[in-house]
N, C-alpha and C positions, 0 to 999 in steps of 0.2 A: 472534540467538538461536543456540540451540546444533547445532551440525550436528557429526555422528561421521564420524570416519575413514573407517569402514566405509561410508559410505552406499551403498546399493545405485546399480550403473552403471543410468542408461535411468530414470530418478526424472524426477516430474512437473516438476519445479523445471531439469533439464539438456534436458528434452523444451521446458520456456518458453523455454530458451536457443537452442534450435534456433529456432524462430518469430523470434526475433529477429535471424536468421542474412542478415541481408541488407545490403551496402555503404551504409548510411546511419543513421550514428552519429549519437545526437541531442549538441547541443551544451550541456555543464553546468557550469555556477558549483560548483565544490567549496570549501565554505565551511569556511575557519584550517585546511586539510590541515597540521597542524606535528607530527602525530604519524608515525610509521612505519607504523601502523595504515592510518589513514586516507587516506595517499600513496600505499600498496601499493595499497589496494581502486582507488583513480583510476588508477594507471598498468596494472592489471592487467583493469579494466573495458576501456582506451583500448587494449590491445593484444589484447583480442580481439573489438575495432570497433566495441563497443557505445554508447562515448562518447566526444565531444574534451573534455576537461576544459579547464576555465579555472578556473585556482587564485586562489583569492580567498584574500589575508590578509599577514600580514607577511611580504614577501621574503627578510629576514636567515632566520627561522624556518624556512621552507618549504624552504629552500636547505639549510639545515642537516640537516633530518629526511630530508632525500633521501640526502643525503652520508652519513648516518649510515646509513641502509639501504642502499646501495648501487646505488640509481636515476638514471639517466638521466631527469631532466624538462626538456630544454636545446629539447627542439620544444613545450615546453607555454605559452602564454601564463599568466602572470602580472599578477595584477593586485595592486597593494598595498594593506593598509589595515592599519592600525596594530593592533588588535586583533580580536580574535573578534564583539565586540555590529559594529563598524563594517561588518568580513567580513560578515558576514551582513545589515544593511542594503544593502553595496554588490553583493553578489550577487542579491536580491533587485531592486536598481534596474534591475542589467543582464539579468533574466528580466521584468521589467516593461516595459524599452525594446524587448525583441524580442529583444535581444544572444544570450539562452541560450536554447533550451526545457525545462530540467530543473533543477535542483537536488540537490544532494546534503550531506547533512551529513557535517563533517570533525570535528576533536575540538573540539568545543563542547556544551554542554550544550544537546540537545534545545530546551527553554525559551526560549534565547536565540532560535535559530533560528527557530521560531512568531512568538515575540514580533515581529519584522523582517517576517515575512510576512505575518502580517493587520495591518500598519501599513497606514494607509490612502494614507501618499502614495506605496509602493513600484509602488501599481497592480496587485497580483495578487489582490485581492480579486476573485470575481466571484456572480453572483446565490444562490448556494448555500452553506452551512457546508461550513467541510474537513472533512475526517473522514480517517482513518486504514482500513487495507485489509490484515490480512495473508491473504498467498498462503501455503498450508498444503498442503505434500503429505504426507499421513498414510498411511504403509504398509498399513494396513487399510481403507482406502478408495481406491474405486476411480479419482479422478480429482481436481485440485487442488478446495479447496473455501476459500473464503476468510471468513473471519473479519470482521465490521466492528463498532463501532468499539471497539477496546480499546483505545486508544491517547491520544485525544484528546476527546470530550466527555468529560464526567461523567455528567449523568445527563441527556441524550436528551429532549426534550419531542416533543410528535405532529410539527411543524415538521419540525424537526430532522433525527427520523426518519427523516423523506419525505428529505430530502436526502442521509442516510448511505447512505440503501439506494440511490439513484440514481447517485451515486457508486458503489456498489461494482457497480451494474449496467454503468455505464459503463468499469471497469475489466476486469470480464469479457469485455464484449466488443470489446475491443480487445485480448484474450489468447484471442478465437476462438470464445467461446461464443457462439453466436446467438442463444440467448434463455435469458439464466442464471434458475436454478432458486432463487427466495429464499424462504429458511426466516424465519420470524418466530419468534421463540424466546421461551417462558415457561416458567414450573413445570410446566402443562396445557396439554393445546391443545383445550379449550372456553370460552369466554368467561365473565368471572369479572368483576363490576363492582366487586369489590374487589380484583382484580389488574390496576392501571394499564399493566400490557405486554401482556396479553390483550384490553381497550382499545383501546391502541394498535395491535397486530396488526390488528383487524379493520378498523378507520379506516383503515390502507394498504393494505390490499387493496381495501377500497371505492375510493379515491385511485386507484389502477393502474385500474381497473373503468371511471373516468370520465377518464385517459388524463391524471393529475397526474404519474403513474411510468409512465415508459414503457422499453420495449426487454425486457419482462423478465417471471417468470410468477410472483407472490406468492403466500404461503398460510399459515395461521399465525390463531391462537397453533399452536404446534407446539411436544411438549418434545423435547431433544436426542433421545430414542432415535427419535421417531417422523421427525424432521429426517433423521438419518442410516441410519435400518437400516428397510427391505421389513418386515422380520418385523414389528419392533414395532407399526408403523402398521399393520399386515393385523392382529396381533390385538388392537388397537383398534378394528378396524372402521373404519379414516380411509380413506376414499375421495379421492385426489390426487396430481395429478401430480408434484407437491413431495413429498411425503412421501418418505423413504427415496432420494431420487437429490436433493437438495440441493448446490446449486453457490456458495450466500451464505449463512450464517449471519447473522442481522444479531438482539443481542444486548440487553438490555435499555436495560444501563448499565455504564461503564467496566469497572467492580469485575466482574463474573460474564464479561465478555469476555475482564479479562485474566486470569485464572483459569481461562476454558476452554482460552486459546492455551498458556499455560504446562504448561496439564495434557497437553497432546497432544506440547510440545517435549519437557517430561520423561519422561514416562510411555507415550507411544505414538512417542517416536525420531521427531517429526514435522518436516520442514523446513520451512524460511519462508522468504520474501521478504517486503517491506512497503514501501507506499507512501501518500505522503500525496496524497488528491485532493478536487477543490472549488476550486482556487487558480486561479491562470491557466498555470500549469506543472505537472506531474509532481513530488514532495518527496522523495527517497530517505531515510528517517530508520532508519540502520544504526547499529545497536548494535557495541560493543565486545567482544562477545559471539560476533557473528556470524561463523560460518566462509566462506571465501571460496565456495562455491557459493549461498550467502545472497546475499552482498554482488552478486555478477555475476546470481543472478534478478533483484534488486530493480532493477538497472540494465537488465535487460532488459525488466521489467514497464514502467520508463520510459521505454524506448524506442517500444513499442506501443502506451502511451496517449498519447505527444507525434507519433508518427507517424499514431493516429486523429485526436487534436483537427486537426492540420493537413490530413486528407483532408473534414474537416467544412464545408459548402458556407458561405459569410458569407453573413451575414445581413443 
């Protein structure tokens, strides 16, 4: 995602990097890093102490990319795979076997990687649907805000939305938010039987009341202005702990989420990190347009999530 050269120091993403500033980098399969951009991202994350890269892909092409970029990868483990599909499958196998604790997308299409991730034989599936979480630093908002799902689930039903919410709550808690506030977005803030998003919002709130969603505070339906502006919420006489102070914005579908996220990137100069939750390990879906800070912040989130997963008591 776009990151301007004059990004202000002390941003939310830089503070996020600070949270991950401990000497326990996460061992990460970097899938098909055969170009300068993806390989540089892996090297920089390793230098920052965020990941221990395992480069998965054709050895000759990885070596050529490193030589062309002037990068020293002599200390990195390289696992040979002849092409991108094979690299994705091997990376997922390593994660399923516990040999790596995170996956980072390299120079391959997102669909290729996710196809391998959801394959039953890799062992990365959990009881939840996978979903993507954008972590955004919006200059006009006082804290990070998570937008989900704007990248994977196209038109999620109620059960899928439940998983999307829980994934986002787990991500926020890994980032240090003790009780994330979840605003369930719709076009209006009242339940309207003709608008499925409002019915789903009401159901999700009741599911949280009954313990089917845990660790967060939910409210909805809320229009976007009521979710992020206390003044807007007060003007409509909305009494809510979430309204005007949301940590997580749950969007109705991928189209609205994608539009919302990109509007924040391009019109509000938001910085972003991104991660896929709901698999056995966190997955970093970096984009070619991501800047260095965005890439490092995505690695930091993956480290924090992996750390949180390791700390969970065994069932």
